[in-house]
C-alpha positions as CSV (number, residue, x, y, z in Angstrom):
1,M,103.4,90.0,58.2
2,D,101.9,93.0,59.4
3,S,104.0,94.1,62.2
4,I,106.7,93.1,60.2
5,A,105.8,95.6,57.4
6,L,104.9,98.3,59.7
7,I,108.1,98.1,61.6
8,A,110.1,98.2,58.5
9,G,108.3,101.0,56.7
10,L,108.5,102.9,60.2
11,S,112.5,102.2,60.4
12,L,113.2,103.4,56.7
13,P,113.4,107.0,57.8
14,W,115.3,106.4,61.4
15,L,117.8,103.9,59.0
16,V,118.4,106.5,56.2
17,G,118.6,109.6,58.5
18,I,121.0,107.9,61.1
19,A,122.9,106.8,58.0
20,M,123.3,110.6,56.4
21,L,124.5,111.6,59.9
22,L,127.1,109.3,60.3
23,A,128.0,109.9,57.1
24,L,128.4,113.8,56.8
25,R,129.4,114.2,60.5
26,D,133.2,115.4,61.4
27,S,135.0,112.1,61.8
28,R,137.7,113.4,63.7
29,R,135.0,113.5,66.7
30,L,134.8,110.2,68.1
31,L,131.5,108.4,68.1
32,T,132.0,107.5,72.0
33,T,132.0,111.2,72.9
34,P,129.4,111.4,75.5
35,G,125.9,111.5,74.1
36,E,126.6,111.3,70.2
37,V,125.0,107.9,69.7
38,A,121.8,109.0,71.4
39,W,122.3,112.7,69.5
40,I,122.8,110.7,66.1
41,A,119.8,108.6,66.9
42,G,117.2,111.2,67.7
43,A,118.4,114.1,65.1
44,G,118.6,111.2,62.5
45,Y,115.0,110.3,62.6
46,L,114.0,114.1,62.2
47,A,116.0,114.3,59.4
48,G,115.3,110.9,57.8
49,V,111.5,111.8,57.9
50,I,112.1,115.1,55.8
51,L,114.4,112.8,53.4
52,L,111.1,110.2,53.1
53,T,108.4,113.0,52.7
54,L,110.5,115.1,50.3
55,W,110.9,111.8,48.0
56,M,107.4,111.4,48.0
57,R,106.5,115.0,47.1
58,L,108.9,114.5,44.4
59,L,107.4,111.2,43.3
60,S,104.0,112.9,43.4
61,K,105.1,115.6,41.2
62,V,106.6,113.7,38.4
63,G,103.8,111.6,38.4
64,V,104.4,108.0,40.0
65,R,101.7,106.4,42.1
66,F,102.7,105.9,45.6
67,G,103.9,102.2,46.5
68,V,106.5,100.4,48.6
69,L,108.9,100.0,45.7
70,P,108.6,103.7,44.4
71,I,109.2,104.8,47.9
72,A,111.4,102.3,49.6
73,V,114.0,100.9,46.9
74,P,115.6,104.2,46.3
75,L,115.6,105.4,49.8
76,G,117.0,101.6,50.8
77,L,120.0,102.2,48.2
78,L,120.5,105.8,49.7
79,T,120.7,104.2,53.0
80,L,123.2,101.5,51.8
81,A,125.2,104.3,49.8
82,L,125.3,106.5,53.3
83,G,126.0,103.5,55.4
84,Y,128.9,102.3,53.0
85,L,130.5,106.1,53.4
86,A,129.9,106.4,57.0
87,V,131.8,103.0,57.5
88,R,134.6,104.4,55.3
89,R,134.8,107.5,57.4
90,H,134.5,105.9,61.0
91,G,135.3,102.3,60.6
92,G,132.1,99.7,61.0
93,G,134.4,98.7,64.3
94,A,134.2,101.9,65.9
95,I,130.2,102.4,65.1
96,I,129.4,99.0,66.6
97,D,131.6,99.7,69.4
98,A,130.0,103.1,70.0
99,T,126.7,101.8,69.9
100,G,127.6,99.3,72.5
101,T,129.3,101.5,75.2
102,A,125.9,104.0,74.6
103,V,123.9,101.1,75.6
104,R,126.5,100.0,78.4
105,A,126.2,103.5,79.8
106,V,122.2,103.7,79.8
107,S,122.1,100.5,82.0
108,S,125.4,101.1,84.2
109,P,126.6,104.7,83.6
110,P,130.0,105.9,84.8
111,G,130.5,107.9,87.7
112,L,127.2,107.5,89.5
113,Q,126.9,106.1,92.9
114,G,124.2,105.9,96.0
115,A,121.3,107.9,95.5
116,S,122.5,109.5,92.1
117,R,122.4,105.8,90.5
118,S,118.8,105.2,92.2
119,G,117.7,108.2,90.7
120,W,119.2,107.4,87.1
121,Q,117.5,104.0,87.2
122,V,114.2,105.3,88.3
123,M,114.0,107.9,85.4
124,L,115.1,105.2,82.9
125,A,112.4,103.2,84.0
126,W,109.8,105.8,84.4
127,I,110.6,106.9,80.7
128,A,110.3,103.2,79.5
129,L,106.9,102.3,81.0
130,R,106.0,105.9,79.8
131,Y,106.5,104.8,76.5
132,A,105.7,100.9,76.5
133,L,102.1,102.6,77.7
134,L,102.0,105.2,75.1
135,G,102.7,102.7,72.7
136,L,99.6,100.8,73.6
137,F,97.5,103.9,73.2
138,V,98.7,104.3,69.6
139,E,98.3,100.6,68.9
140,W,94.7,100.5,70.3
141,Q,93.4,103.8,69.9
142,P,91.4,104.9,66.5
143,L,92.0,108.4,65.1
144,Y,90.7,110.9,67.4
145,P,89.2,114.4,66.6
146,W,89.0,117.3,66.1
147,D,91.7,119.1,64.0
148,A,93.3,115.6,63.6
149,W,90.2,114.6,61.7
150,I,89.7,117.9,59.4
151,Q,93.0,119.1,58.8
152,W,95.4,116.4,58.5
153,A,94.2,112.7,58.3
154,T,91.8,114.0,55.4
155,K,94.8,114.6,53.2
156,A,96.2,111.3,54.2
157,R,93.3,109.4,53.5
158,V,92.8,110.9,50.2
159,W,96.2,111.0,49.0
160,Y,96.4,107.3,50.4
161,E,93.6,106.3,48.0
162,Q,94.6,108.3,44.8
163,G,98.5,107.5,45.2
164,Q,99.5,110.9,45.1
165,I,99.4,114.6,46.4
166,V,96.0,115.6,44.8
167,P,95.2,119.5,45.6
168,F,92.9,120.4,48.5
169,V,91.3,124.1,48.4
170,R,88.9,126.3,50.2
171,S,85.1,125.9,49.8
172,E,84.5,128.4,47.2
173,A,87.3,126.7,45.2
174,W,85.7,123.5,45.7
175,Y,82.6,124.4,44.6
176,A,84.3,126.0,41.4
177,A,86.2,123.2,40.9
178,G,83.4,120.8,40.0
179,G,84.7,117.5,41.4
180,S,88.6,118.0,40.4
181,A,89.8,119.2,43.7
182,W,88.9,118.4,48.0
183,F,88.2,120.1,50.7
184,D,89.0,120.2,54.4
185,A,89.6,122.6,57.0
186,S,93.1,123.6,56.4
187,P,94.1,122.8,52.5
188,E,97.1,125.2,52.9
189,Y,98.8,123.2,55.6
190,P,102.2,121.7,54.5
191,P,102.2,117.9,53.5
192,T,104.4,116.3,55.8
193,V,102.4,115.0,58.6
194,P,99.7,113.6,56.3
195,L,102.2,111.8,54.2
196,L,104.0,110.1,57.1
197,Q,100.5,108.8,57.8
198,V,100.0,107.9,53.9
199,W,103.3,106.1,54.3
200,S,102.3,103.9,57.3
201,C,99.2,102.7,55.4
202,I,101.2,102.0,52.2
203,V,103.5,99.4,54.0
204,L,100.7,97.9,55.7
205,G,98.7,97.7,52.2
206,R,95.4,99.0,53.9
207,W,94.1,102.1,55.5
208,D,94.4,101.8,59.3
209,D,93.8,105.0,61.4
210,S,95.2,103.7,64.3
211,L,98.6,101.9,63.5
212,M,99.3,105.0,60.9
213,N,99.9,106.8,64.0
214,W,103.2,105.3,65.0
215,P,105.3,108.3,63.9
216,W,104.1,110.4,66.7
217,W,105.3,107.8,68.9
218,Q,108.6,107.6,67.2
219,F,108.7,111.7,67.3
220,S,108.3,111.6,71.0
221,V,111.2,108.9,71.6
222,A,113.2,111.0,68.8
223,L,113.1,114.2,70.6
224,T,113.8,112.6,74.0
225,L,117.3,111.0,72.6
226,A,118.3,114.1,70.9
227,V,117.7,115.9,74.1
228,Y,119.6,113.9,76.0
229,G,122.4,113.6,73.4
230,A,122.7,117.1,72.7
231,L,122.6,118.2,76.5
232,R,125.7,116.0,77.0
233,S,127.4,117.4,74.1
234,L,127.0,120.8,75.9
235,D,128.7,119.4,78.7
236,V,126.0,118.5,81.2
237,P,126.5,115.5,83.4
238,A,124.8,112.4,82.4
239,L,122.2,112.8,85.3
240,G,121.5,116.3,84.3
241,A,121.0,115.5,80.7
242,L,118.8,112.3,81.9
243,V,116.8,114.8,83.8
244,G,116.4,117.0,80.7
245,A,115.1,114.0,78.7
246,F,112.9,112.7,81.5
247,L,111.3,116.5,81.3
248,V,110.7,116.2,77.7
249,A,109.5,112.5,77.6
250,T,107.0,112.9,80.7
251,L,105.2,116.4,79.7
252,P,101.6,115.6,79.9
253,L,100.4,117.5,76.9
254,A,102.9,115.8,74.6
255,N,102.3,112.5,76.0
256,V,98.7,113.0,75.1
257,H,99.7,114.2,71.4
258,V,101.2,110.7,71.3
259,A,98.1,109.0,72.7
260,L,95.6,110.7,70.5
261,A,98.1,111.0,67.6
262,G,96.9,113.4,64.6
263,Y,98.0,117.0,65.3
264,A,101.0,118.5,63.8
265,D,102.1,120.3,67.2
266,L,104.3,117.7,68.7
267,P,106.2,117.0,65.3
268,M,106.3,121.1,65.0
269,A,107.7,120.7,68.6
270,A,110.3,118.2,67.7
271,Y,111.8,119.8,64.9
272,Y,111.9,123.1,66.4
273,T,113.6,121.7,69.4
274,G,116.0,119.8,67.4
275,A,117.0,122.9,65.3
276,V,117.7,124.7,68.0
277,L,119.5,122.0,69.7
278,A,121.7,121.8,66.2
279,F,122.4,125.5,66.4
280,L,123.7,125.2,70.0
281,R,126.2,122.7,68.8
282,W,127.2,124.9,66.2
283,S,127.4,127.8,68.4
284,K,129.8,125.4,70.8
285,T,132.1,124.0,67.8
286,R,131.5,125.9,64.9
287,D,131.0,122.5,62.5
288,P,129.8,123.7,59.2
289,R,127.9,120.5,59.3
290,M,125.9,121.1,62.7
291,A,124.9,124.6,60.9
292,A,123.7,122.6,57.8
293,L,121.5,120.0,60.2
294,A,120.4,123.4,62.2
295,L,119.1,124.7,58.7
296,L,117.6,121.2,57.6
297,L,115.6,120.9,61.0
298,A,114.8,124.9,60.7
299,V,113.3,124.8,57.3
300,A,111.5,121.5,58.4
301,C,109.6,123.5,60.6
302,T,108.2,125.8,58.0
303,Q,107.1,122.1,56.0
304,V,105.1,120.9,59.3
305,K,102.8,123.7,60.1
306,V,102.4,127.6,58.6
307,P,103.5,129.1,62.1
308,G,106.6,127.0,61.5
309,F,107.8,129.5,59.4
310,V,107.8,132.1,62.3
311,W,109.4,129.6,64.7
312,A,112.1,129.0,62.4
313,L,113.1,133.0,62.2
314,T,113.4,132.8,65.9
315,L,116.7,130.9,65.5
316,L,118.0,134.4,64.0
317,P,118.4,136.3,67.1
318,G,121.0,133.1,68.7
319,V,123.1,133.7,65.2
320,V,123.3,137.3,65.4
321,V,124.5,136.9,69.3
322,T,126.8,133.9,68.6
323,L,128.4,135.8,65.2
324,L,128.4,139.5,67.1
325,P,128.8,138.8,70.8
326,R,129.3,142.3,71.8
327,Q,126.9,144.2,69.8
328,G,124.4,141.2,68.9
329,F,121.7,142.1,71.9
330,K,121.7,145.8,71.1
331,I,121.0,144.2,67.5
332,I,118.4,142.3,68.6
333,A,116.6,145.1,70.7
334,I,116.5,147.2,67.5
335,V,114.7,144.6,65.6
336,F,112.7,143.7,68.4
337,G,111.9,147.5,68.4
338,V,111.2,148.0,64.9
339,A,109.0,144.8,65.0
340,L,106.7,145.9,67.3
341,F,106.4,149.4,65.3
342,A,105.7,147.8,62.3
343,L,103.0,145.5,64.1
344,A,101.4,148.5,65.5
345,V,101.4,150.4,62.1
346,L,100.2,147.0,60.5
347,A,97.7,146.5,63.3
348,Q,95.9,149.6,62.1
349,T,94.4,148.2,58.9
350,H,93.7,144.8,60.1
351,P,95.7,142.5,57.9
352,V,95.7,139.0,57.9
353,V,98.9,136.6,58.4
354,F,99.2,133.3,58.2
355,N,95.2,133.2,58.6
356,Y,95.6,135.4,61.9
357,R,93.9,138.8,62.0
358,L,96.2,141.2,63.8
359,H,94.5,144.3,65.5
360,L,96.1,147.0,67.4
361,D,94.1,146.4,70.6
362,F,96.4,144.7,73.3
363,D,93.8,142.5,75.3
364,P,95.2,139.2,76.2
365,A,93.3,136.8,78.3
366,W,95.5,136.9,81.4
367,R,93.5,134.7,83.5
368,A,93.4,131.8,81.2
369,I,97.3,132.2,80.0
370,V,98.0,132.1,83.6
371,E,96.0,129.2,84.3
372,T,97.7,127.2,81.3
373,H,100.9,127.7,82.3
374,F,100.7,127.7,86.2
375,L,97.5,126.0,87.1
376,L,96.7,123.3,84.7
377,S,98.5,120.0,84.7
378,N,99.3,120.0,81.3
379,W,103.0,120.8,81.9
380,N,103.7,119.9,85.1
381,L,105.8,122.4,86.8
382,L,107.5,123.3,83.7
383,W,107.3,127.1,83.3
384,Y,107.5,127.5,87.4
385,G,110.9,125.6,86.9
386,A,112.2,128.0,83.9
387,L,111.3,130.9,85.7
388,A,112.8,129.6,88.9
389,A,116.1,128.7,87.0
390,M,116.2,132.0,85.4
391,L,116.2,133.9,88.8
392,L,118.7,131.7,90.1
393,A,121.2,132.4,87.7
394,W,120.2,135.2,86.0
395,R,123.8,136.8,85.9
396,Q,124.7,134.1,83.8
397,L,122.4,134.6,81.1
398,G,124.3,137.1,79.5
399,S,127.3,134.6,79.5
400,A,128.9,133.3,76.1
401,A,127.1,129.9,76.6
402,L,123.8,131.1,77.2
403,A,123.6,134.2,75.4
404,P,122.5,132.4,72.3
405,L,119.5,130.6,73.7
406,V,118.4,133.3,75.9
407,A,118.1,135.2,72.8
408,I,116.1,132.5,71.2
409,V,114.2,132.3,74.0
410,A,113.2,135.9,74.0
411,A,112.0,135.4,70.5
412,D,109.9,132.7,71.5
413,A,108.1,134.7,74.2
414,L,107.6,137.5,72.1
415,F,106.3,135.8,69.2
416,L,103.8,134.0,71.5
417,M,102.9,137.5,73.4
418,V,102.2,138.9,69.7
419,V,99.8,135.9,68.7
420,F,98.2,135.7,72.0
421,G,98.0,139.3,72.5
422,F,97.2,141.6,69.3
423,T,95.8,138.8,67.1
424,N,92.5,136.7,67.0
425,A,93.8,133.9,68.7
426,R,93.2,135.5,71.8
427,E,89.5,134.7,71.1
428,W,90.4,131.0,71.6
429,V,92.8,131.4,74.8
430,V,89.9,130.8,76.8
431,E,89.4,127.3,75.4
432,Q,92.5,126.2,76.7
433,T,93.1,124.8,73.0
434,T,95.1,126.7,71.1
435,I,97.4,128.2,73.8
436,N,98.5,124.6,74.9
437,R,99.2,123.6,71.4
438,A,101.1,126.5,70.5
439,S,102.8,126.6,73.8
440,L,103.9,123.1,73.3
441,H,106.1,123.8,70.5
442,A,108.3,125.4,72.7
443,A,108.6,123.3,75.7
444,P,110.8,121.1,75.1
445,L,113.3,123.7,74.5
446,A,112.1,125.3,78.2
447,A,113.0,122.4,79.5
448,V,116.5,122.3,77.9
449,F,116.6,126.2,78.8
450,M,116.2,125.1,82.5
451,V,118.6,122.2,82.2
452,L,121.3,124.8,80.8
453,V,121.1,127.6,83.0
454,V,120.9,125.3,86.5
455,R,124.4,124.1,84.8
456,A,125.9,127.2,84.4
457,F,125.0,128.3,87.9
458,T,126.4,125.1,89.4
459,A,129.4,125.5,87.2
460,Q,130.2,129.1,88.0
């Protein structure tokens, strides 16, 4: 019974998100379009998680105690309503046929022969084995320290026992509250991640610090599906799209965040990458529904981690370049210049932004940064590949197809440079923890960037 309850509960955000995307998507675009089913399945989970956690926050706000019925019944009814609308718009037969076609294309991809087909099968088997092993880790591994214990699961345990979201505060306020508030290391962090753990325990009917971590496995699977589907929709051949998905699915540090679940960095990476992919699909089709999805996933970044606000803002340069293709890069260069000047001025007064203390001294730990990205095994050869692809296709980087993505990647690089060059975060770089976790947010996008750049070079 535990397994049935857990599977049903974990399926809820997936089902409601998929139903929403199906109901709202452009019915003129065939569901059999390459990659469409994979994209809907991957992005659907990301959207569904936000709907689930927002609903739980609303229930807590109005004083309704958490439980299976108040959470699942309204969302289940919403799923049925959206599913009905999706069938009316697309046809039930079309949805079933598209799903069957996608499954057959996985096992026997059209147009691949010889070595290409063998490569496809090897990567597919590798991904399947990787996720099977990661699933065993999630099943057996109890909650692992450190931040998972002191920043996230603290909230989950208390909210599960209390049946609602109760306030967490800093130590001074905790002492002053006289028992009416709770304390952990980061009380200001958004509630999305702990609420997922709460939901898993609610459907189980007990606190279980192993089984409550299945959403991390789901985030990784959903991200892999979304990357494959988006790359196919961006005219990348099936084998190239699978290469991109394979790179994302096998990133060593991302796999660690599944096996030792409890940190918010993998969900952050999934939402950020999903937002950029939805934006790239919008920049190609100008479908307002895709723009709305990109906005939803970008806003979701702010509800996963506090720095998610800045990660969401890094999409703006891509929007500028898309809407103003001739003047976009000049505008971005000016904005970047103004931002750096403002940073230099602010850093004179030692301001604290998102708990990071700015200072004018530019003193990054260069050796640790190089070791992290190019010598340690956390990323395989990802950053080498991204640099090589950029050098190989440097003439195509300003093309209409790549310019929006290049602008976003440049904003990512500037953000990380500022964080690890001007703030107190550089003190933690030598420990190889904070910098790796921050890089994880952008690592799946780096794999997407590499595949799209190589695709632009080979298509010239």
